[in-house]
C-alpha positions as CSV (number, residue, x, y, z in Angstrom):
1,M,-7.3,19.3,-10.7
2,F,-5.5,21.1,-13.8
3,S,-2.3,22.8,-15.5
4,E,-1.9,26.4,-16.5
5,D,-2.5,25.3,-20.5
6,I,-6.0,25.0,-18.9
7,Q,-6.4,28.0,-16.9
8,V,-3.5,30.1,-14.9
9,A,-5.8,30.5,-11.8
10,G,-6.3,27.3,-9.3
11,S,-3.2,25.5,-11.8
12,L,-0.9,23.4,-11.1
13,P,2.1,24.8,-12.6
14,N,3.6,23.6,-16.1
15,S,7.4,23.3,-14.6
16,R,5.6,20.8,-12.3
17,S,7.4,22.1,-9.2
18,L,5.7,22.9,-6.0
19,V,7.0,24.5,-2.7
20,S,5.5,23.7,0.9
21,K,4.6,27.1,2.6
22,V,4.9,24.3,5.6
23,S,8.6,23.8,5.6
24,G,9.7,25.5,2.1
25,I,10.5,21.9,1.0
26,E,10.5,21.6,-2.8
27,Y,8.5,18.9,-4.6
28,Q,8.9,18.0,-8.5
29,L,5.2,16.4,-10.1
30,A,5.3,13.7,-12.2
31,D,4.5,14.3,-16.1
32,Y,1.1,15.7,-16.2
33,S,0.9,13.6,-19.6
34,D,1.1,10.0,-18.0
35,K,0.1,8.2,-15.2
36,N,1.1,11.0,-12.4
37,V,-0.4,10.4,-8.6
38,A,-1.0,7.0,-6.5
39,L,-4.9,7.2,-6.6
40,L,-6.4,4.7,-4.3
41,R,-10.1,4.1,-5.2
42,G,-12.2,0.9,-5.4
43,D,-10.1,-2.1,-6.1
44,V,-6.4,-0.3,-5.8
45,V,-5.8,-0.3,-2.0
46,E,-1.8,-0.1,-2.6
47,A,0.9,1.3,-4.3
48,T,4.3,1.1,-4.0
49,L,6.6,4.3,-5.7
50,E,9.7,3.5,-6.1
51,F,12.8,5.8,-6.6
52,A,14.6,6.1,-9.7
53,E,17.9,5.2,-8.1
54,P,18.3,4.4,-4.5
55,Q,18.3,6.7,-2.2
56,K,21.4,7.0,0.4
57,G,21.9,9.0,3.4
58,I,18.2,9.9,3.8
59,E,17.2,11.2,7.3
60,E,13.5,12.3,6.3
61,L,10.8,11.8,3.9
62,Y,8.3,13.8,3.0
63,F,5.1,13.5,0.8
64,L,2.2,15.8,-0.8
65,A,-0.9,14.0,-0.4
66,T,-4.6,14.8,0.0
67,S,-8.1,12.6,0.8
68,A,-10.4,13.3,-2.0
69,G,-13.7,13.6,-1.2
70,E,-16.1,14.6,2.1
71,K,-14.1,13.2,4.3
72,N,-10.0,12.2,5.7
73,S,-8.8,9.1,4.9
74,P,-6.8,6.7,7.1
75,I,-3.5,4.9,5.3
76,S,-0.7,2.9,6.5
77,V,3.0,4.2,5.2
78,V,6.2,1.7,4.8
79,V,9.3,2.6,3.6
80,N,11.1,-0.2,2.0
81,Y,14.9,-0.7,2.3
82,A,17.4,-2.1,-0.2
83,D,18.4,-5.2,2.2
84,G,14.9,-6.1,1.9
85,E,13.8,-5.0,5.5
86,T,11.0,-2.4,6.0
87,S,10.1,0.6,8.3
88,E,8.0,0.6,11.0
89,V,4.2,1.2,9.8
90,S,3.2,4.4,10.0
91,K,-0.6,5.2,10.1
92,I,-1.1,8.4,9.1
93,D,-4.8,10.3,8.6
94,L,-5.0,12.8,5.3
95,E,-7.3,15.4,5.2
96,S,-10.2,16.3,3.3
97,W,-8.9,18.6,0.2
98,H,-11.7,21.1,0.8
99,S,-11.6,24.1,2.4
100,E,-13.2,27.4,2.4
101,T,-10.7,28.7,3.8
102,P,-6.7,28.7,4.2
103,D,-4.4,28.4,7.0
104,Q,-5.6,24.6,8.0
105,G,-2.6,23.2,8.2
106,E,-2.1,22.8,4.3
107,A,1.2,22.5,2.2
108,I,-0.6,24.2,-1.2
109,Y,-4.3,26.5,-0.9
110,G,-6.1,27.2,-3.7
111,L,-6.3,25.0,-6.2
112,G,-9.2,23.9,-8.3
113,K,-10.6,21.1,-10.0
114,I,-12.5,20.4,-13.2
115,L,-15.9,18.3,-13.1
116,T,-15.8,16.0,-16.2
117,Q,-18.8,15.5,-18.9
118,G,-21.1,13.6,-17.1
119,N,-20.5,14.4,-14.0
120,F,-23.9,15.7,-12.1
121,I,-25.5,17.7,-14.6
122,N,-21.9,18.7,-16.7
123,S,-22.7,18.5,-20.1
124,A,-19.4,19.5,-21.0
125,D,-16.1,19.4,-18.9
126,E,-15.7,22.9,-17.0
127,I,-13.6,24.1,-13.7
128,E,-15.8,23.5,-10.6
129,Q,-17.7,26.9,-9.8
130,I,-19.2,28.3,-6.5
131,N,-22.2,29.3,-7.8
132,R,-23.2,29.1,-11.5
133,N,-21.8,32.5,-12.6
134,E,-20.3,33.3,-9.2
135,G,-16.5,32.6,-10.4
136,D,-14.1,29.4,-10.0
137,K,-14.3,27.4,-6.7
138,L,-10.3,27.4,-6.2
139,Q,-10.5,25.8,-2.7
140,Y,-8.9,22.6,-2.9
141,R,-5.5,21.9,-0.8
142,L,-2.7,19.3,-0.5
143,F,-1.0,18.7,3.1
144,E,2.5,17.7,3.8
145,K,3.1,14.4,5.8
146,T,6.7,13.4,7.2
147,L,8.1,9.9,7.3
148,S,11.0,8.8,9.6
149,V,13.8,6.8,7.9
150,D,17.2,4.7,9.1
151,Y,20.0,6.8,8.1
152,S,21.8,3.8,7.6
153,K,19.6,2.4,5.2
154,T,19.5,3.0,1.9
155,V,16.1,3.7,0.6
156,E,14.4,2.1,-2.3
157,S,10.5,2.5,-2.7
158,V,7.5,3.4,-0.1
159,T,4.5,2.0,0.1
160,F,1.1,3.2,0.6
161,T,-2.0,1.7,2.0
162,N,-5.6,3.0,1.6
163,K,-7.2,2.4,5.3
164,S,-10.0,3.1,4.8
165,S,-13.8,1.9,4.4
166,Y,-15.6,4.9,2.9
167,K,-16.1,4.9,-0.6
168,Y,-16.5,8.7,-1.0
169,A,-13.2,9.4,0.5
170,F,-9.8,8.4,-1.0
171,P,-6.2,8.9,-0.6
172,V,-4.4,10.8,-3.1
173,I,-0.2,10.7,-3.3
174,F,0.9,13.7,-5.5
175,A,4.8,13.7,-4.9
176,I,7.5,12.8,-2.5
177,S,10.7,15.1,-1.5
178,K,13.6,14.0,0.9
179,K,15.9,15.7,3.4
180,S,19.4,14.0,3.9
181,R,22.7,15.5,5.0
182,A,24.1,16.2,1.6
183,D,20.8,18.2,0.8
184,V,20.9,20.3,3.8
185,S,24.2,20.9,5.1
186,G,23.1,20.9,8.5
187,I,20.0,23.2,7.9
188,D,16.9,21.7,9.9
189,N,14.0,22.2,8.3
190,K,11.5,22.4,11.8
191,I,9.6,25.6,11.5
192,T,10.2,27.9,14.3
193,V,8.3,30.8,15.3
194,D,10.2,33.9,15.8
195,A,9.3,37.0,14.6
196,L,10.2,38.4,11.0
197,N,10.8,41.9,10.5
198,V,9.8,41.9,7.2
199,Y,8.3,45.4,5.7
200,P,6.6,47.1,4.2
201,N,3.8,44.3,4.4
202,P,1.2,44.8,2.7
203,V,3.6,46.0,-0.4
204,S,2.6,47.4,-3.4
205,S,3.3,45.8,-6.5
206,N,5.7,48.4,-8.2
207,A,7.4,48.2,-4.3
208,V,10.5,46.1,-2.8
209,L,10.1,44.3,0.0
210,T,12.5,44.3,3.0
211,V,13.4,41.2,4.7
212,E,16.0,41.0,7.7
213,A,17.6,37.6,7.7
214,E,21.0,36.6,8.5
215,Q,24.2,36.5,6.0
216,G,23.2,33.2,3.8
217,A,19.5,32.3,4.9
218,V,17.4,31.4,1.8
219,I,14.6,33.8,1.4
220,S,11.8,32.1,-0.7
221,L,8.7,33.6,-1.7
222,V,5.3,31.7,-3.2
223,T,2.2,31.9,-3.4
224,L,-0.8,29.6,-1.8
225,Q,-0.4,26.9,-4.8
226,G,3.2,26.6,-3.8
227,V,4.7,28.2,-7.1
228,L,8.0,29.9,-6.4
229,V,8.2,33.1,-7.9
230,H,11.3,34.7,-5.7
231,Q,14.4,32.9,-4.1
232,I,17.7,34.9,-2.9
233,Q,20.1,33.7,-0.7
234,A,20.8,36.6,1.9
235,E,24.1,38.6,1.0
236,S,23.8,40.9,4.3
237,N,21.3,41.0,6.8
238,I,18.9,42.5,4.7
239,S,17.9,41.6,1.4
240,Q,15.4,43.0,-0.9
241,L,13.0,40.8,-2.9
242,S,11.1,43.4,-5.9
243,M,7.3,42.4,-6.0
244,K,7.4,43.6,-9.6
245,G,5.1,41.9,-12.2
246,L,3.3,40.4,-9.2
247,V,-0.4,39.6,-8.6
248,S,-1.8,41.3,-6.2
249,G,-2.9,38.8,-3.2
250,T,-1.3,37.0,-0.6
251,Y,1.8,35.1,-0.7
252,I,3.8,33.1,1.7
253,L,7.9,34.4,2.6
254,L,9.8,31.2,3.5
255,V,13.3,32.1,5.5
256,K,15.0,28.9,6.1
257,D,18.4,29.6,8.0
258,K,20.5,27.3,10.5
259,N,17.8,27.2,13.5
260,G,14.7,26.1,10.8
261,V,12.3,27.5,8.7
262,R,10.0,31.1,9.7
263,T,7.1,32.0,7.9
264,M,5.0,34.8,7.3
265,K,2.3,36.0,5.2
266,V,3.1,38.9,2.6
267,I,0.3,40.5,0.7
268,V,0.8,42.6,-2.6
269,R,-1.4,45.3,-3.1
């Protein structure tokens, strides 16, 4: 995968901040100039990601990950506590990173990847294309997974273990986030199915989008790649987001309030 310095379309943002279109949770990626993912391939079957400081009061952990290859990758995950104990083992199946269509349960969609020199028929590094001269293949995705945590304990790290024997698909862990009582102030990150009143939709790029949501709700607009483009806190039951400057395409609107998170696709023309 690549950053905006290579190409904006299909990139990971230079801010290194991604927002899940499933939950609205924000993730901070590691510095692109250094080792920035946990890649479980070959002799590396296990990786432990340590927090910079022990984390207290965590209710749930979330992580962004994918299976790099043509098949899913099963992994096991344990949370390591400061008292030396560990959580029960969570068995998780990471879905394959490629899909020709979005909305298959992924948190991030529309990423591209670079085929490196010597890979297949490449004489130089280049962004993968669907077919030669038919556009870039921006069809890669990341998934969000959840881990239960003992709220009474202090979390030091999380250990991921590759359980797949298939050598052409391997787990990649991109980032970890958390939900703590201090973070969410009583807001639950569960997804609700209550309808959102959003109009007009589709909306013109020189117009405003009206959103009906209760006062105090956090309203966010993100790209399919998880880049946050707008975020406000509702000051009344009707809020407006300017679409000025937005590129035409599909975006995800997330409304987070005391009842959970509601999402809706917004088409900008």
